[in-house]
C-alpha positions as CSV (number, residue, x, y, z in Angstrom):
1,M,-54.3,37.6,-3.4
2,T,-53.5,35.6,-0.3
3,K,-51.8,37.6,2.4
4,I,-48.2,36.6,3.1
5,V,-47.3,36.2,6.8
6,F,-43.8,36.2,8.2
7,K,-42.6,35.0,11.6
8,G,-41.7,37.7,14.0
9,D,-38.1,39.1,14.0
10,F,-37.1,40.2,17.6
11,Q,-33.4,40.7,17.0
12,N,-33.1,43.8,19.1
13,Q,-35.5,42.8,21.8
14,N,-34.1,42.4,25.3
15,L,-35.0,39.4,27.4
16,I,-35.9,39.7,31.0
17,L,-34.7,36.2,31.7
18,P,-32.2,35.3,29.1
19,P,-31.6,31.6,28.4
20,S,-28.5,29.9,29.9
21,L,-26.1,28.0,27.6
22,D,-26.8,24.9,29.6
23,E,-30.4,24.9,28.3
24,L,-29.2,25.1,24.7
25,I,-27.0,22.0,24.9
26,P,-28.6,18.5,24.7
27,Q,-28.0,16.1,27.6
28,V,-26.1,13.6,25.5
29,H,-24.0,16.1,23.5
30,P,-20.2,15.3,23.2
31,V,-19.3,18.4,25.2
32,R,-21.1,17.0,28.3
33,V,-19.2,13.7,27.9
34,I,-15.9,15.5,27.6
35,S,-16.6,17.7,30.6
36,H,-17.7,14.8,32.8
37,I,-14.7,12.6,32.0
38,V,-12.1,15.4,32.3
39,D,-13.7,16.4,35.6
40,C,-13.0,12.8,36.9
41,L,-9.3,13.0,36.0
42,N,-6.5,13.5,38.5
43,I,-4.4,16.3,37.0
44,S,-2.1,16.9,40.0
45,D,1.0,16.3,37.8
46,L,-0.2,19.0,35.4
47,L,-1.0,21.4,38.2
48,S,2.6,21.0,39.5
49,E,3.8,22.8,36.4
50,Y,2.3,26.0,37.6
51,K,4.6,28.0,39.9
52,G,2.1,30.6,41.2
53,G,2.5,34.3,41.7
54,G,1.9,37.0,39.2
55,A,-1.3,37.2,37.2
56,S,-4.0,34.5,37.5
57,S,-3.8,31.5,35.1
58,F,-6.5,29.8,33.1
59,H,-7.3,26.5,34.7
60,P,-5.6,23.5,32.9
61,R,-8.8,21.4,33.2
62,M,-10.7,24.0,31.2
63,L,-8.0,24.3,28.6
64,L,-7.8,20.5,28.3
65,K,-11.6,20.3,27.7
66,V,-11.4,23.0,25.0
67,L,-8.5,21.3,23.2
68,I,-10.2,17.9,23.2
69,Y,-13.4,19.3,21.9
70,A,-11.5,21.3,19.2
71,Y,-9.8,18.1,18.0
72,L,-13.1,16.3,18.1
73,N,-14.4,18.8,15.6
74,N,-11.3,18.7,13.4
75,I,-10.0,22.1,14.6
76,Y,-6.3,21.9,15.1
77,S,-5.1,25.5,14.7
78,S,-4.8,27.5,18.0
79,R,-6.0,30.6,16.2
80,K,-9.1,28.8,15.0
81,I,-9.7,27.5,18.5
82,E,-9.5,31.0,19.9
83,K,-12.1,32.1,17.3
84,Q,-14.5,29.3,18.4
85,L,-14.3,30.6,22.0
86,Y,-15.9,33.8,20.8
87,E,-18.5,32.3,18.4
88,N,-19.4,28.7,19.4
89,I,-21.8,28.2,22.3
90,H,-20.3,24.7,23.0
91,F,-16.8,26.2,23.4
92,M,-18.3,29.0,25.6
93,W,-20.0,26.4,27.8
94,L,-16.8,24.3,28.2
95,S,-14.7,27.4,29.0
96,G,-17.2,29.1,31.2
97,F,-16.9,32.2,28.9
98,S,-13.1,32.3,29.5
99,K,-11.3,33.5,26.4
100,P,-7.6,32.4,26.3
101,D,-5.8,33.7,23.3
102,F,-4.0,31.4,20.7
103,R,-0.6,31.9,22.4
104,T,-2.0,30.5,25.7
105,I,-3.6,27.6,23.9
106,N,-0.5,26.8,22.0
107,Y,1.8,27.1,25.0
108,F,-0.5,24.8,27.0
109,R,-0.5,22.2,24.2
110,G,3.2,22.4,23.3
111,K,4.7,23.0,26.7
112,R,2.4,22.2,29.7
113,L,1.1,18.9,28.4
114,V,4.5,17.5,27.3
115,G,5.4,14.6,29.6
116,K,2.1,14.8,31.4
117,F,-0.4,13.7,28.7
118,D,0.3,9.9,28.9
119,S,-1.1,9.9,32.4
120,I,-4.2,11.7,31.2
121,F,-4.8,9.4,28.3
122,T,-4.3,6.3,30.6
123,Q,-6.8,7.6,33.1
124,V,-9.4,8.1,30.4
125,V,-8.9,4.6,29.0
126,E,-9.2,3.1,32.5
127,H,-12.4,5.1,33.0
128,L,-13.8,3.7,29.8
129,H,-12.7,0.2,31.0
130,S,-14.6,0.7,34.3
131,E,-17.8,1.6,32.3
132,G,-17.4,-1.5,30.1
133,F,-16.5,0.1,26.8
134,V,-13.2,-1.8,26.6
135,S,-11.8,-4.9,28.4
136,L,-8.1,-4.3,27.7
137,K,-7.8,-8.1,27.1
138,T,-7.3,-7.8,23.3
139,Q,-5.1,-5.5,21.3
140,Y,-5.7,-5.0,17.5
141,I,-2.4,-3.4,16.5
142,D,-1.6,-1.6,13.3
143,G,0.6,1.4,12.2
144,T,0.5,4.2,9.7
145,K,2.8,7.0,8.6
146,I,1.8,10.6,9.3
147,E,3.7,13.4,7.7
148,S,5.8,15.8,9.7
149,V,5.4,19.6,9.6
150,A,9.0,19.8,8.2
151,N,9.6,20.8,4.7
152,K,9.9,17.8,2.3
153,Y,13.1,19.2,0.8
154,S,14.9,19.5,4.2
155,F,16.4,16.0,4.0
156,V,19.7,14.9,5.4
157,W,20.9,11.4,4.3
158,K,23.3,9.5,6.5
159,G,25.2,7.9,3.6
160,S,25.8,11.3,2.1
161,V,26.9,12.9,5.4
162,E,29.4,10.1,6.0
163,K,30.7,10.4,2.5
164,Y,31.2,14.2,2.6
165,D,32.5,14.1,6.1
166,K,35.2,11.6,5.2
167,S,36.2,13.5,2.1
168,L,36.4,16.8,4.0
169,R,38.6,15.3,6.8
170,E,41.0,13.7,4.3
171,K,41.3,17.0,2.4
172,V,41.9,19.1,5.5
173,D,44.3,16.5,6.9
174,M,46.3,16.6,3.6
175,I,46.5,20.5,3.8
176,L,47.6,20.4,7.4
177,R,50.3,17.8,6.7
178,E,51.8,20.1,4.0
179,I,51.8,23.2,6.3
180,E,53.1,21.3,9.4
181,S,56.0,19.9,7.4
182,V,57.1,23.5,6.8
183,V,56.4,25.2,10.1
184,S,57.4,22.4,12.6
185,D,60.1,20.2,11.3
186,E,61.6,19.8,14.7
187,E,58.5,18.1,16.2
188,Q,57.8,15.6,13.4
189,E,57.0,12.8,16.0
190,D,54.2,14.7,17.6
191,I,52.8,15.5,14.1
192,E,52.9,11.9,13.0
193,E,51.1,10.8,16.2
194,S,48.2,13.3,15.5
195,F,47.8,12.0,12.0
196,K,46.4,8.7,13.4
197,T,43.1,10.4,14.4
198,L,40.6,12.4,12.4
199,S,38.3,13.7,15.2
200,T,37.1,17.3,15.1
201,E,38.8,18.1,18.4
202,D,42.2,16.9,17.1
203,F,41.8,19.1,14.0
204,K,41.1,22.1,16.2
205,K,44.2,21.4,18.3
206,R,46.4,21.0,15.2
207,V,45.1,24.2,13.6
208,D,45.7,26.1,16.9
209,R,49.2,24.7,17.2
210,I,50.0,25.6,13.6
211,S,48.6,29.2,14.1
212,R,50.9,29.7,17.1
213,R,54.0,28.5,15.3
214,M,53.4,30.5,12.1
215,N,55.5,33.7,12.0
216,E,56.0,36.7,9.7
217,N,58.1,34.6,7.3
218,S,55.2,32.1,6.7
219,S,53.6,32.3,3.3
220,K,50.3,34.2,2.9
221,E,48.9,31.1,1.1
222,N,49.3,29.0,4.2
223,G,47.7,31.6,6.4
224,K,44.8,31.8,4.0
225,Q,44.3,28.1,4.1
226,I,44.5,28.0,7.9
227,K,41.8,30.8,8.1
228,Q,39.6,28.9,5.7
229,I,39.9,25.7,7.7
230,K,39.0,27.6,10.9
231,E,36.0,29.4,9.5
232,E,34.6,26.9,7.0
233,S,35.9,23.3,7.4
234,I,35.9,22.9,11.2
235,P,32.2,24.2,11.5
236,K,31.3,21.9,8.7
237,M,32.8,18.9,10.5
238,E,30.9,19.8,13.6
239,Q,27.7,20.1,11.6
240,Y,28.3,16.6,10.1
241,E,28.9,15.2,13.6
242,D,25.7,16.7,14.9
243,Y,23.7,15.2,12.0
244,L,25.2,11.8,12.7
245,N,24.5,12.0,16.4
246,I,20.9,13.1,15.7
247,M,20.3,10.2,13.2
248,G,21.8,7.5,15.3
249,E,20.7,4.2,13.7
250,R,18.4,6.0,11.3
251,N,19.3,6.6,7.7
252,S,17.9,10.2,7.5
253,C,16.5,13.1,9.3
254,S,15.1,16.6,8.6
255,K,16.8,19.9,9.1
256,T,13.7,21.6,10.4
257,D,12.4,18.7,12.4
258,P,15.4,16.5,13.4
259,D,13.2,13.8,15.0
260,A,11.4,13.1,11.7
261,T,12.7,10.4,9.4
262,F,12.1,10.3,5.6
263,M,9.6,7.6,4.8
264,R,7.7,6.5,1.7
265,M,4.2,7.8,2.0
266,K,1.2,6.0,0.4
267,E,-0.9,9.1,-0.1
268,D,0.7,12.1,-1.7
269,A,-0.1,14.7,-4.3
270,M,1.8,13.0,-7.1
271,M,0.5,9.5,-6.1
272,N,4.0,8.0,-6.6
273,G,5.0,7.2,-3.1
274,Q,7.3,10.1,-2.4
275,L,9.8,10.1,0.5
276,K,8.7,12.7,3.1
277,P,9.6,13.5,6.7
278,A,7.2,11.5,8.8
279,Y,6.6,9.5,11.9
280,N,5.4,5.9,12.3
281,V,2.3,5.9,14.5
282,Q,1.2,2.7,16.2
283,I,-2.1,2.2,17.8
284,S,-4.1,-0.6,19.7
285,T,-7.9,-0.6,19.4
286,E,-10.7,-2.5,21.0
287,N,-14.3,-1.9,19.8
288,Q,-12.7,0.8,17.7
289,I,-11.6,2.7,20.8
290,I,-7.9,3.5,21.0
291,T,-6.4,1.9,24.1
292,N,-2.7,2.7,23.4
293,Y,-0.6,4.6,20.9
294,G,3.1,5.2,20.2
295,I,5.3,7.4,18.0
296,Y,8.3,5.8,16.3
297,Q,11.1,7.0,14.0
298,R,11.6,3.7,12.2
299,P,9.4,3.2,9.1
300,G,9.1,-0.6,9.6
301,D,6.5,-2.0,11.9
302,T,8.4,-5.2,12.8
303,V,11.0,-3.5,15.1
304,T,8.5,-1.4,17.0
305,L,6.3,-4.2,18.4
306,I,8.2,-5.2,21.5
307,S,8.8,-1.6,22.7
308,Y,5.2,-0.8,21.9
309,L,3.9,-3.8,24.0
310,K,6.0,-2.6,26.9
311,T,4.4,0.8,26.8
312,F,1.0,-0.9,27.2
313,E,2.3,-2.8,30.2
314,D,3.8,0.4,31.7
315,K,0.4,2.2,31.4
316,F,-1.9,-0.5,32.6
317,G,0.3,-2.8,34.7
318,E,-0.1,-6.0,32.6
319,H,0.0,-7.3,29.0
320,S,-3.1,-8.0,27.0
321,P,-3.6,-11.8,26.8
322,T,-4.5,-11.6,23.1
323,I,-2.5,-9.8,20.4
324,V,-3.8,-9.4,16.8
325,A,-1.6,-7.9,14.0
326,D,-0.8,-8.3,10.4
327,S,2.2,-9.8,8.7
328,G,4.3,-6.7,9.2
329,Y,4.9,-7.8,12.8
330,G,5.6,-11.5,12.4
331,C,9.2,-12.4,13.2
332,E,11.2,-14.7,15.5
333,Q,12.1,-12.0,18.0
334,N,8.5,-10.8,18.3
335,Y,7.0,-14.3,18.6
336,E,9.5,-15.2,21.3
337,Y,8.7,-12.1,23.3
338,M,4.9,-12.7,23.1
339,F,5.1,-16.4,24.0
340,N,7.5,-15.8,26.9
341,N,5.1,-13.2,28.3
342,N,2.0,-15.4,28.2
343,M,0.4,-13.6,25.2
344,T,-1.5,-15.5,22.5
345,P,-0.3,-14.0,19.2
346,F,-2.8,-14.0,16.3
347,V,0.0,-12.4,14.3
348,K,0.6,-13.4,10.7
349,Y,4.1,-13.8,9.1
350,N,5.1,-12.7,5.6
351,M,4.5,-16.1,3.9
352,F,1.3,-17.0,5.7
353,H,-1.1,-16.6,2.8
354,A,1.3,-18.0,0.3
355,E,1.7,-21.2,2.4
356,N,-2.0,-21.8,2.3
357,K,-2.1,-22.0,-1.5
358,K,-1.9,-25.3,-3.4
359,K,0.9,-24.0,-5.5
360,F,3.1,-23.7,-2.4
361,K,1.9,-26.9,-0.7
362,N,2.4,-29.1,-3.8
363,N,5.9,-27.8,-4.6
364,P,8.2,-30.6,-3.3
365,F,11.4,-28.6,-3.9
366,L,10.8,-25.9,-1.4
367,S,12.9,-26.2,1.8
368,Q,9.7,-25.8,3.9
369,N,8.2,-28.9,2.3
370,L,11.2,-31.2,2.8
371,Y,10.7,-34.0,5.3
372,Y,12.7,-33.5,8.5
373,N,13.8,-36.3,10.8
374,K,14.0,-34.7,14.3
375,E,15.5,-37.6,16.1
376,N,18.5,-38.0,13.8
377,D,18.6,-34.4,12.6
378,F,18.5,-34.8,8.8
379,L,16.3,-33.8,5.8
380,I,15.1,-35.9,2.9
381,C,15.3,-34.3,-0.6
382,P,12.6,-34.8,-3.3
383,M,14.6,-37.8,-4.7
384,G,14.8,-39.5,-1.3
385,Q,18.4,-38.6,-0.7
386,R,19.5,-37.8,2.8
387,M,20.7,-34.2,3.6
388,N,22.9,-34.2,6.6
389,F,23.6,-31.5,9.1
390,I,26.9,-29.8,8.4
391,G,26.9,-26.7,10.6
392,K,25.2,-23.6,11.9
393,R,25.1,-20.0,10.8
394,K,24.6,-17.0,13.1
395,N,22.3,-14.2,12.0
396,V,22.1,-10.8,13.8
397,S,19.1,-8.6,13.0
398,E,19.2,-4.8,12.9
399,T,18.0,-4.7,16.5
400,G,20.8,-7.0,17.7
401,Y,18.7,-10.1,18.0
402,V,20.7,-13.3,17.4
403,S,19.2,-16.3,15.6
404,Y,20.8,-19.5,14.4
405,L,20.2,-21.4,11.2
406,D,21.1,-25.1,10.8
407,I,22.7,-25.9,7.5
408,Y,22.0,-29.3,5.7
409,Q,23.7,-30.6,2.5
410,A,22.8,-33.4,0.1
411,Q,25.4,-36.1,-0.4
412,N,25.4,-36.3,-4.2
413,C,23.4,-34.2,-6.7
414,E,25.6,-34.8,-9.7
415,R,23.4,-37.3,-11.5
416,C,20.1,-36.4,-10.1
417,N,17.3,-36.1,-12.6
418,M,15.6,-33.3,-10.6
419,R,18.6,-31.2,-10.2
420,G,17.3,-28.4,-12.5
421,P,14.0,-27.6,-10.8
422,C,15.5,-28.5,-7.4
423,H,18.4,-26.0,-7.2
424,K,20.8,-24.0,-9.4
425,S,24.0,-24.5,-7.5
426,Q,27.0,-26.3,-9.1
427,D,27.7,-28.1,-5.8
428,N,25.4,-30.4,-3.8
429,R,22.3,-28.6,-2.6
430,K,22.5,-26.7,0.8
431,V,19.5,-25.8,2.8
432,E,19.3,-23.4,5.8
433,I,16.6,-24.1,8.4
434,N,15.6,-22.0,11.4
435,H,13.9,-24.6,13.5
436,K,12.9,-22.2,16.2
437,L,11.2,-19.8,13.8
438,N,9.5,-22.7,12.1
439,Y,8.1,-23.8,15.4
440,Y,6.7,-20.3,16.1
441,K,5.3,-20.1,12.6
442,K,3.5,-23.5,13.0
443,T,2.0,-22.4,16.3
444,A,0.9,-19.0,14.9
445,R,-0.5,-20.8,11.8
446,D,-2.6,-23.1,13.9
447,L,-3.9,-20.2,16.0
448,L,-4.8,-18.1,12.9
449,N,-6.6,-21.0,11.3
450,S,-8.6,-21.8,14.4
451,E,-12.2,-20.6,14.9
452,T,-11.0,-17.9,17.3
453,G,-8.2,-17.0,14.8
454,L,-10.6,-16.6,11.9
455,Y,-12.8,-14.3,14.1
456,H,-9.8,-12.1,15.0
457,R,-8.6,-12.1,11.3
458,S,-12.1,-10.8,10.2
459,M,-12.1,-8.2,13.0
460,R,-8.6,-6.7,12.4
461,P,-9.4,-4.8,9.2
462,I,-12.4,-3.1,10.8
463,E,-10.6,-2.3,14.0
464,P,-7.3,-0.3,13.7
465,E,-7.6,0.2,9.9
466,A,-11.1,1.7,10.3
467,V,-9.8,4.0,13.1
468,F,-6.9,5.2,10.9
469,G,-9.4,5.8,8.1
470,Q,-11.6,7.9,10.4
471,I,-8.6,9.9,11.6
472,K,-7.0,10.6,8.3
473,A,-10.0,10.7,5.9
474,N,-12.9,12.0,8.0
475,N,-11.0,14.1,10.5
476,L,-8.5,15.2,7.9
477,F,-5.5,14.7,10.3
478,K,-2.8,13.8,7.8
479,R,0.0,16.0,9.0
480,F,1.4,17.0,12.4
481,R,1.6,20.6,13.3
482,L,4.2,20.4,16.1
483,R,7.9,19.4,16.0
484,S,9.8,16.7,18.0
485,I,8.5,13.4,19.4
486,P,7.5,14.7,22.9
487,K,5.2,17.4,21.3
488,I,3.9,15.0,18.6
489,N,3.1,12.5,21.4
490,V,0.8,15.1,22.9
491,E,-0.7,16.1,19.5
492,F,-1.6,12.5,18.5
493,G,-2.8,11.8,22.0
494,L,-5.3,14.6,21.7
495,V,-6.4,13.1,18.4
496,A,-6.8,9.6,20.0
497,L,-8.6,11.0,23.0
498,A,-11.0,13.0,20.9
499,H,-11.7,9.9,18.7
500,N,-12.5,7.9,21.8
501,L,-14.8,10.4,23.4
502,K,-16.6,11.0,20.2
503,K,-17.2,7.2,19.9
504,V,-18.4,7.1,23.5
505,A,-20.7,10.1,23.0
506,K,-22.2,8.4,20.0
507,I,-22.8,5.1,21.8
508,K,-24.5,7.0,24.7
509,E,-26.7,8.9,22.3
510,E,-27.8,5.7,20.6
511,N,-28.6,4.1,23.9
512,Q,-30.6,7.2,24.9
513,N,-32.6,7.1,21.7
514,K,-33.3,3.4,22.2
515,R,-34.5,4.1,25.8
516,E,-36.8,6.9,24.5
517,K,-38.1,4.7,21.7
518,S,-38.9,1.8,24.0
519,F,-40.6,4.3,26.5
520,L,-42.8,5.7,23.7
521,N,-43.7,2.2,22.6
522,A,-44.6,1.2,26.1
523,S,-46.7,4.4,26.5
524,F,-48.5,3.6,23.3
525,V,-49.3,0.1,24.4
526,I,-50.6,1.3,27.8
527,Q,-52.8,4.0,26.1
528,Y,-54.1,1.4,23.7
529,V,-55.0,-1.0,26.5
530,L,-56.8,1.7,28.5
531,K,-58.7,2.9,25.5
532,S,-59.8,-0.7,24.7
533,N,-61.1,-1.2,28.2
534,Q,-63.1,2.0,28.0
535,L,-64.7,0.9,24.7
536,R,-65.7,-2.5,26.2
537,K,-67.4,-0.8,29.2
538,I,-69.3,1.5,26.9
539,A,-70.4,-1.5,24.8
């Protein structure tokens, strides 16, 4: 029987010269990329948060490196990060064997970095720009919804709050009227004046005034009602007011995360598009590297674009010349802003693909296909009848943007043979045209159908959409763990920064492998030539 030989097991043997952690980590490993880039950052703003005195603090540069590397490895829990500092040699190398506990890590992420992280992210992108990874000349923009940590049943709807608040105030006002008519007949004028308002403060004053005027002869029922209003109704009114102030222009909020808005999510356990507390996350990418990001409370992408583009200008000092986005961003206000700021918008509008189909182009009854005489300002209907300008209509969007639509009407549709397919109105046909928007659409359509536009259209699905797929599917980041926009801005910033540095590390590793491969090929050729020369001499 053949003898079985095992490799030696020296588990308990002491080493005279133990290996250092630096020897165990490859030269192109992501931890080295993170350490190098974070060492290049100016963190004076972050250092200003430390007051000094007392026990020594863990250095913020070290904590930042640990957090970024944790997010790069899909580790988002502060307790799990603490565990890695005891078990993982890469975390040990980054921390220099320091072992902050989970409270320190969580406090640094949720308190220290708030308001300071934008500067850190901007510096990293500028560093990548200096190394040629991004040019900052093109932004591929897209958005996605990421669920909040709030409970999905903690919803507060604006319509319901307004309804219940109005009902409560009317009920309390009616009760106070009855009591006031009994206890203060002599000051009826003051009472009538107070009836004109329904603010919470006025209700408090009225209740206090009634309480002072009530005496021993007052009925117990009135005293019981006044007590109930003080202890239940007034606090409820204040709660309703707080909810309305928190929501502002939003239609909902969450009780456990007031900054979150209920949005319809594409991916959920029931696969039926449930409404959940979430945030609308916008990103810009170039070469699949995130160059900017923003957190918004509105579920629609259209109203976020202008403020989002302004954040890019605030960070880098100028706008990108080229903007690429899908049809969720195409509207008059957005086109106007981009054209006025010397940006070239390769941005679709909602009817872009429909207008390129034969069914749309060959339909003579659509208002977009009617002939327009610009000089005399009139349209021509499918029967050749003139449609004259009869007035304008003002339209105000939810953001307050004002647009104007010109109204045109045909002269006589009564005996027209095409009246049925042309329009259903009993009067002569009216058409509303937004000439300014039509001009923007035509310009955008020409840009999108150009050679450059076709290239950007082919790149957009593999730029921000692929990045979101990487973050949500591969990195399993589908739900925030912190509450409120300032903290969530830090949390997603860490996700974006980790994604960027992971991408950079991979590119550097590929370049290193190519250099090694070319070096080996060159060495092989040299050895082959030398050996061939030796053989010739021998021959």
